[in-house]
C-alpha positions in Angstrom: 89.5 85.1 68.5 91.9 82.2 69.3 92.4 80.8 72.7 96.0 81.7 73.8 98.4 79.1 74.8 97.9 77.9 78.4 101.5 77.0 79.0 102.3 80.3 80.6 99.5 80.0 83.1 99.7 76.6 84.8 101.8 75.9 87.8 102.8 72.5 86.4 105.1 74.1 83.7 108.5 75.5 84.1 108.9 78.8 82.2 111.7 81.0 81.2 114.0 81.4 84.2 113.8 84.8 85.9 117.3 85.6 87.1 117.2 88.5 89.6 119.7 89.7 92.0 116.8 91.1 94.1 117.0 88.6 96.8 120.7 87.8 96.7 122.7 85.1 95.0 122.8 82.6 97.9 119.3 81.1 97.7 116.2 81.0 95.5 113.0 82.8 96.4 109.6 81.1 96.3 106.1 82.6 96.3 103.4 80.1 97.4 100.0 81.2 96.1 96.7 79.6 97.2 93.6 80.1 95.1 89.8 80.3 95.5 89.3 81.9 98.9 85.6 82.6 99.3 84.5 79.6 97.1 83.5 77.4 100.1 83.7 77.4 103.9 86.1 74.5 103.7 88.3 76.3 101.3 88.4 79.3 103.6 89.4 77.2 106.5 92.2 75.4 104.6 93.6 78.7 103.1 93.9 80.2 106.6 95.5 77.0 107.9 98.1 76.9 105.2 99.0 80.5 106.0 99.0 80.3 109.8 100.6 76.8 110.1 102.1 76.4 106.7 104.1 78.0 103.9 101.5 79.9 101.9 102.1 83.7 101.7 99.5 84.9 99.2 95.9 84.0 98.6 93.4 84.7 95.8 89.9 85.7 96.7 86.7 85.5 94.6 84.2 88.3 95.2 81.4 86.6 93.3 81.5 83.4 95.4 79.1 82.4 98.1 81.6 82.5 101.0 83.2 85.8 100.1 81.9 87.7 103.2 83.6 85.1 105.4 86.7 85.4 103.3 86.7 89.2 103.9 86.4 88.7 107.7 89.2 86.2 107.7 91.5 88.5 105.7 90.9 91.3 108.2 91.7 88.9 111.0 94.9 87.9 109.2 96.3 91.2 107.9 99.7 89.8 107.1 98.3 87.4 104.5 98.9 89.0 101.1 95.6 89.0 99.1 95.0 89.0 95.4 91.7 89.5 93.5 90.8 86.3 91.6 88.8 87.6 88.7 85.9 85.2 87.8 83.8 84.8 84.7 83.2 81.0 85.0 81.3 78.8 87.4 82.6 75.3 87.0 81.1 73.2 89.8 77.9 71.1 89.5 76.2 71.8 92.8 77.0 75.4 93.3 77.0 78.3 90.8 78.1 81.9 90.8 76.4 84.9 89.2 78.2 88.1 88.0 78.0 91.4 89.9 76.8 93.2 86.8 74.4 92.6 83.9 76.5 90.7 81.4 74.3 88.3 79.3 77.1 87.4 76.9 78.9 85.7 79.8 76.0 83.8 81.4 73.7 80.9 80.7 69.9 80.9 80.5 69.7 80.9 84.3 72.0 83.9 84.8 75.0 81.9 86.0 78.4 82.1 84.5 79.2 79.4 82.0 81.0 76.5 83.6 84.0 76.4 81.3 86.3 78.9 79.6 87.2 76.9 76.5 85.4 74.0 74.8 85.0 70.9 76.9 83.3 67.7 75.5 81.6 67.1 78.9 79.9 70.5 78.6 79.1 71.1 74.9 78.3 74.7 74.1 78.7 75.8 77.8 82.0 77.7 77.6 82.7 81.4 77.3 84.7 80.9 74.1 81.9 79.0 72.4 79.5 81.9 72.9 79.6 85.5 71.6 81.1 87.1 74.7 81.4 90.9 74.7 84.7 92.6 75.8 82.7 95.5 77.1 80.8 93.2 79.5 84.1 91.5 80.5 85.5 94.9 81.4 82.4 96.1 83.4 82.4 92.8 85.3 86.1 92.9 86.0 85.8 96.5 87.2 82.9 95.7 89.5 84.9 92.8 91.1 88.0 95.0 91.4 86.1 97.9 93.1 84.2 95.5 95.4 87.5 93.9 96.5 89.2 97.3 97.0 86.4 98.4 99.3 86.5 95.2 101.4 90.2 94.1 101.5 92.8 96.5 102.8 95.8 94.2 101.9 94.7 93.7 98.3 97.9 93.9 96.3 97.4 92.2 92.9 95.1 90.4 90.5 94.9 86.9 89.1 92.4 85.0 86.8 90.2 82.1 87.7 90.4 79.5 84.9 92.5 81.7 82.6 90.0 84.6 82.8 92.7 87.3 82.5 94.5 85.9 79.5 92.3 83.7 77.3 92.7 86.1 74.3 95.1 88.9 73.4 92.2 91.4 73.7 91.5 90.3 77.3 95.2 90.2 78.1 95.5 93.9 77.0 92.3 94.8 78.9 93.7 93.3 82.1 97.0 95.1 81.7 95.2 98.4 81.4 93.1 97.7 84.5 96.2 96.6 86.4 97.8 100.0 85.7 94.7 101.9 86.5 94.0 100.3 89.8 97.7 99.7 90.8 97.1 96.0 91.0 99.7 94.0 89.1 98.3 91.1 87.1 100.1 87.9 87.7 98.4 85.6 85.2 98.9 87.6 82.0 101.0 86.0 79.3 103.8 88.5 79.9 103.8 88.4 83.7 106.7 85.9 84.2 108.9 88.2 82.0 107.6 91.4 83.5 108.2 90.3 87.1 111.1 87.9 86.4 109.9 84.6 87.9 109.4 81.0 86.9 106.3 78.9 87.6 107.0 75.5 89.2 104.6 72.6 89.8 104.8 69.0 90.8 107.8 67.0 89.5 106.0 63.7 89.3 102.7 62.1 90.3 100.4 64.2 92.5 97.3 62.3 93.1 97.7 61.6 96.8 99.1 63.6 99.7 102.2 61.5 99.8 102.8 61.9 96.0 102.3 65.6 96.2 104.8 65.9 98.9 107.5 63.8 97.1 106.9 65.6 93.8 107.0 69.0 95.3 110.2 68.3 97.2 111.8 67.2 94.0 110.8 70.6 92.5 112.3 72.4 95.5 115.5 70.5 95.1 115.8 71.9 91.5 115.4 75.6 92.4 118.5 77.6 91.5 120.2 80.3 93.6 119.4 83.9 92.6 116.1 83.0 90.8 112.5 83.6 91.8 109.7 81.0 91.5 105.9 80.9 91.9 103.9 77.8 92.9 100.1 77.8 93.0 97.5 75.3 94.0 94.0 75.0 95.7 93.8 73.9 99.3 90.6 72.6 100.8 89.4 70.1 103.4 88.1 66.6 102.7 84.8 66.9 104.5 81.1 66.6 103.7 80.8 70.0 102.2 83.7 69.4 99.7 82.5 65.9 98.8 79.5 67.6 97.1 81.9 69.7 94.9 82.8 68.3 91.5 82.5 68.7 87.7 82.5 66.1 85.1 86.1 64.9 84.7 87.2 66.1 88.1 85.2 64.1 90.7 87.7 63.6 93.6 87.9 67.3 94.5 87.8 66.9 98.2 90.5 64.3 98.4 92.8 66.1 95.9 92.6 69.4 97.6 93.0 68.0 101.1 96.3 66.8 99.7 97.2 70.3 98.9 96.4 71.4 102.4 98.6 68.6 103.7 101.4 69.5 101.5 101.4 73.2 102.4 101.4 72.4 106.1 103.9 69.5 105.9 106.7 69.6 108.5 108.9 67.8 106.1 108.3 70.4 103.3 109.0 73.2 105.8 112.3 71.4 106.8 113.4 71.2 103.2 112.7 74.8 102.6 114.7 75.8 105.7 117.6 73.5 104.9 117.9 74.8 101.4 117.6 78.4 102.6 114.7 79.1 100.3 113.2 82.5 100.9 109.4 82.5 101.1 108.0 85.7 99.6 104.5 87.0 98.8 103.3 88.0 95.4 103.3 91.6 96.6 107.1 91.2 97.2 107.4 89.5 93.9 105.8 92.4 92.0 106.4 95.5 94.1 109.4 94.6 96.3 112.4 96.9 96.0 115.1 95.3 93.8 118.1 93.9 95.5 121.7 94.2 94.4 125.1 93.1 95.6 126.8 95.7 97.9 130.4 96.9 97.3 133.1 95.3 99.4 133.5 98.7 101.0 129.9 98.8 102.1 130.0 95.1 103.3 133.0 95.9 105.6 131.3 99.1 106.7 128.2 97.2 107.6 130.2 94.7 109.7 131.9 97.5 111.6 128.6 99.4 112.1 126.8 96.3 113.5 129.8 95.7 115.8 129.7 99.3 117.0 125.9 99.0 117.6 126.6 95.9 119.7 129.4 97.5 121.7 127.2 100.6 122.3 124.4 98.4 123.7 121.9 99.8 121.1 118.8 97.7 120.6 118.7 97.8 116.8 115.7 96.0 115.3 116.3 96.4 111.6 118.2 98.3 109.0 117.8 98.5 105.2 120.2 100.5 103.0 119.0 101.5 99.5 121.2 103.2 96.9 120.3 104.0 93.3 117.0 102.3 93.9 118.4 98.9 94.9 118.6 97.3 98.4 122.2 96.8 99.1 122.0 95.6 102.7 119.3 94.5 105.1 119.3 93.0 108.5 116.7 92.1 111.2 117.6 91.4 114.8 116.2 91.5 118.4 112.5 92.2 118.1 112.7 93.1 114.4 111.1 90.8 111.8 111.1 91.2 108.1 107.4 90.3 107.6 106.0 92.0 110.6 105.0 95.7 110.9 106.9 97.7 113.5 105.7 100.6 115.6 106.9 103.9 114.0 106.0 106.5 116.6 106.5 109.9 115.0 107.6 108.6 111.6 103.8 108.5 111.3 103.9 112.3 110.9 105.5 112.2 107.5 102.8 110.0 106.2 100.1 112.3 107.6 101.8 115.3 106.0 101.8 113.5 102.7 98.0 113.1 103.0 97.8 116.9 103.3 100.0 117.1 100.1 97.5 114.9 98.2 94.5 116.9 99.5 96.1 120.2 98.4 96.9 118.7 95.0 93.3 117.7 94.7 92.0 121.1 95.6 90.5 120.0 98.9 92.8 122.1 101.0 95.2 125.1 101.0 98.2 125.7 103.3 96.6 129.0 104.3 93.3 127.4 105.5 92.4 128.4 109.0 92.3 125.4 111.5 89.1 126.7 113.2 87.2 126.7 109.9 87.0 122.9 109.9 85.5 122.5 113.4 82.9 125.2 113.9 80.9 123.1 116.4 84.0 122.3 118.6 85.4 125.7 119.2 85.9 127.2 122.7 83.6 130.0 123.9 86.3 132.6 123.5 88.5 132.3 120.3 91.8 134.1 120.8 93.5 136.1 118.1 96.2 133.5 117.8 93.9 130.5 117.6 91.9 132.3 114.9 95.2 132.9 112.9 96.4 129.3 113.1 96.7 127.6 109.6 97.5 124.2 108.2 101.0 125.5 107.4 101.5 126.2 111.1 100.4 122.6 112.0 102.8 121.2 109.4 105.8 123.1 110.6 105.2 122.7 114.4 104.6 126.4 114.8 101.0 126.4 115.8 101.8 128.7 118.8 101.6 126.3 121.7 104.4 126.2 124.3 105.0 122.5 123.7 103.5 119.0 123.1 100.0 119.0 124.6 100.2 115.3 125.4 102.7 116.0 128.2 101.4 119.3 129.3 99.6 119.9 132.6 97.5 122.7 131.2 96.1 120.4 128.6 94.9 118.0 131.3 92.3 120.5 132.4 90.3 119.5 129.3 90.9 115.8 129.4 87.2 115.1 129.5 86.7 116.5 126.0 87.4 114.9 122.6 90.9 115.3 121.2 89.9 118.0 118.7 88.1 120.0 121.3 91.0 119.7 123.7 93.4 121.0 121.1 91.2 124.0 120.3 90.6 124.8 124.0 94.3 124.9 124.8 95.8 128.5 125.1 97.8 129.6 122.0 100.6 131.6 123.7 102.6 132.6 120.6 101.7 134.0 117.3 101.4 131.0 114.9 104.2 130.6 112.5 106.8 132.2 114.7 107.6 129.8 117.5 108.8 126.2 117.0 107.6 123.6 119.5 107.3 119.9 118.8 103.6 119.1 119.1 102.1 115.7 118.2 98.5 116.7 118.8 99.0 119.3 116.0 99.6 116.4 113.7 96.5 114.7 115.0 94.6 117.8 113.9 96.0 117.4 110.4 94.5 113.8 110.4 91.2 115.2 111.6 91.2 117.8 108.9 91.9 115.2 106.2 89.0 113.1 107.5 86.7 116.2 107.5 87.4 117.2 103.9 87.6 113.7 102.3 85.1 111.8 104.4 87.7 109.0 104.8 90.0 108.1 107.6 93.6 109.0 106.9 94.7 105.4 106.3 91.8 104.8 103.9 92.6 108.0 102.0 96.2 107.1 101.6 95.6 103.5 100.4 94.9 104.2 96.7 97.1 107.3 96.6 100.2 106.2 98.4 100.2 102.7 99.9 98.9 100.7 97.0 101.1 102.3 94.3 104.2 101.6 96.5 103.0 98.0 97.3 102.5 98.8 101.0 99.9 96.6 102.5 98.9 95.4 105.9 98.8 99.0 107.2 97.7 99.5 110.8 97.1 102.9 112.3 95.8 103.6 115.8 92.7 105.8 116.3 91.4 108.2 118.9 88.2 107.6 120.7 86.6 109.8 118.1 87.5 107.3 115.3 90.3 109.5 113.8 93.7 108.0 113.0 96.2 109.4 115.5 98.3 111.0 112.7 101.3 111.9 114.8 101.9 108.4 116.0 100.4 104.9 116.0 101.3 103.8 112.4 102.8 100.3 112.0 104.7 99.4 108.8 107.5 97.0 107.7 111.1 98.1 107.3 110.9 97.8 103.5 107.8 100.0 103.5 109.8 102.7 105.2 112.5 102.3 102.6 109.9 102.7 99.8 108.6 105.9 101.3 112.2 107.2 101.5 112.8 106.2 97.9 109.6 108.0 96.8 110.9 111.2 98.3 114.4 110.6 96.8 112.7 110.3 93.4 110.8 113.5 93.9 107.5 111.8 94.2 107.7 109.5 91.2 107.2 105.8 91.3 107.3 103.4 88.4 107.2 106.3 86.0 104.1 107.9 87.6 104.0 111.1 89.6 102.5 109.8 92.9 103.1 112.8 95.2 103.6 116.2 93.6 107.3 117.1 93.1 106.6 120.6 94.5 105.3 119.1 97.7 108.4 116.9 98.1 110.6 120.0 97.8 108.6 122.0 100.3 108.2 119.2 102.8 111.9 118.4 102.8 113.1 122.0 102.9 113.9 123.9 106.1 110.8 125.8 106.9 111.8 127.0 110.3 114.7 126.7 112.8 114.3 123.7 115.0 115.3 122.4 118.4 115.2 118.9 120.0 111.7 117.7 120.9 110.7 119.1 124.3 113.1 122.0 124.2 112.4 125.7 123.6 114.9 128.2 122.3 116.1 129.2 125.7 116.6 125.7 126.9 118.5 124.9 123.7 120.9 127.8 124.3 121.5 126.8 127.9 122.3 123.2 126.8 125.0 124.5 124.4 123.9 122.1 121.8 125.9 122.6 118.6 124.5 122.6 115.1 127.7 120.9 114.0 127.0 117.8 116.1 123.2 117.7 116.6 120.7 116.5 114.0 117.8 118.2 115.7 119.3 121.7 115.1 119.2 121.5 111.3 115.7 122.9 110.7 112.2 121.4 110.3 110.1 121.0 107.2 106.6 119.6 106.9 106.6 116.9 109.6 110.2 116.1 108.7 113.6 117.0 110.2 116.6 118.3 108.3 119.9 116.4 109.1 123.5 117.1 108.8 125.2 116.0 105.5 122.4 117.8 103.6 120.1 114.9 104.4 116.6 114.9 105.9 114.5 112.3 107.7 111.2 111.0 109.1 111.9 110.5 112.8 110.2 108.5 115.5 110.8 108.0 119.2 113.1 105.2 120.3 115.1 105.2 117.0 112.7 104.8 114.1 114.2 106.6 111.0 113.8 107.1 107.3 117.0 108.8 106.3 117.0 110.4 102.8 120.5 111.3 101.6 120.2 113.0 98.1 123.9 113.5 97.7 124.4 109.7 97.9 121.2 108.8 96.1 120.5 106.7 99.2 117.9 105.9 101.8 118.5 104.2 105.1 115.5 102.8 107.0 115.9 101.9 110.6 113.7 100.4 113.4 114.9 100.1 117.0 114.4 100.7 120.7 117.1 103.1 121.4 116.8 106.0 123.8 119.8 108.0 122.7 118.8 108.7 119.1 121.6 111.1 118.4 124.1 108.3 119.3 122.2 106.0 116.9 122.6 108.6 114.1 126.2 109.2 114.9 127.1 105.6 114.2 125.3 105.6 110.9 127.1 108.8 109.8 130.4 107.4 111.1 130.4 104.0 109.5 127.8 103.8 106.8 127.7 107.2 105.1 131.4 107.1 103.9 130.8 103.7 102.3 128.0 104.9 100.1 
């Protein structure tokens, strides 16, 4: 086997330009990647510093390295830092060595350590992977072990890279990594075809880069050459120049501490930050690079409509935080304002319910649940002394459709307060079921909490953990936060935090009938049922009599269009995930469009009215 060309894999080379309208034509986009988290304590400190105080957006972590446990803790403390798995089958340093996670003698020396080099190196004769009879089966088993360990430990893991060309040193390995990337939903950035697949260009230092000052000057020269409408990736290895790092070297690379302190200085440089800001360079993560929704130029009609809409929002005094409009799979418009930030998760309130219902859909598809399963069957040790006929009849379907038989939302009900000393599941089961389940619609967030509790019962995983490999990771949704009850169960009906683009992705998944990147993620049948009218609906907090007295019209009210599985039907043959204070995922099949909104707006009907008035006609 021949060693493949390295030119595709080093940051110092400019590759084929990746023109992409995804981030607009006005400015280039740049992903800053930092490598070797977990290798040393000093590297861990520097990586976090370049993220918190600098311009780094993605970091590559090494599960086999000595300081990996600290790296895991730091990533959990910094959930916004995009993380990639740095696959390792070499151990290059003189004073510290790494062993594999599995038994793979073809990849290790006589002491059981990885060989120091990937390809032949005169300073280390016979001590490279390529000079020995390595076994592709052992490479695969070791890669799988590292992948699965990282997936267990790192919630925001979004992609894979290779340490010292480990993911692309031969065509056979390149093909293996591509297969693993698809299997685990972790895009591989360092394969030969990655720049073409994800349409980006590597950049490096444009000039000398031995000292901190030289690195800064050379990097700024590179920044000044970035072209509008194109995407770029820069990578390097930050560390600190201290006693620990002064012990780190290999023959031919002795000044590691000084060199890598220069990288830390570069990535936290105020001057570099200023140049990036002045040039309007958009800093993105590798997750955005590989799994971000594509961008496209909006029509003049939509541009004008967006201007009028935002002016109307301002005139109405609506506290809009963000809006993203997607049509035909492309983001056409996006804006953040007030408290909204592109890279920070936003509270979703009851939009959380749609994600909880989707977990039920997965569990049904996997044979773990049925819609007709009785709720009491999952909690035999938490039932009240007297089980009413209505409680006994309550099913998962009733919870999904807000028809479990209660008078209203237990969270705001005085009768529920009588059992406040009990756990949330026990409180729910103890509450009187006044109506026959399946016949009476009443918005009820604790009912959604019960769905979360049921998922945890039958899967052994919290809702958020169950959804990671099935929903979040395939869609490139990372940094997921979901509040829990005192019992350690995700709240289900509320408490989820995601970014605006994450909401748009969820809407697009529904619009595409559960398909994503050519794969059926969520069953099409579930999408159809969840989005269909399962029962007549009324605004949250109202019962049928109150709705009649209020004289609310179906022609003007979006809460009177029917309810599906934790989703509301809308006017214009649309449907939505809906959260208090103006959080929306609007799915509009007739326009092949999704509109995601975050806000703090009390009059949510007025919020929708402006969207229907100004934006819908322009799509």
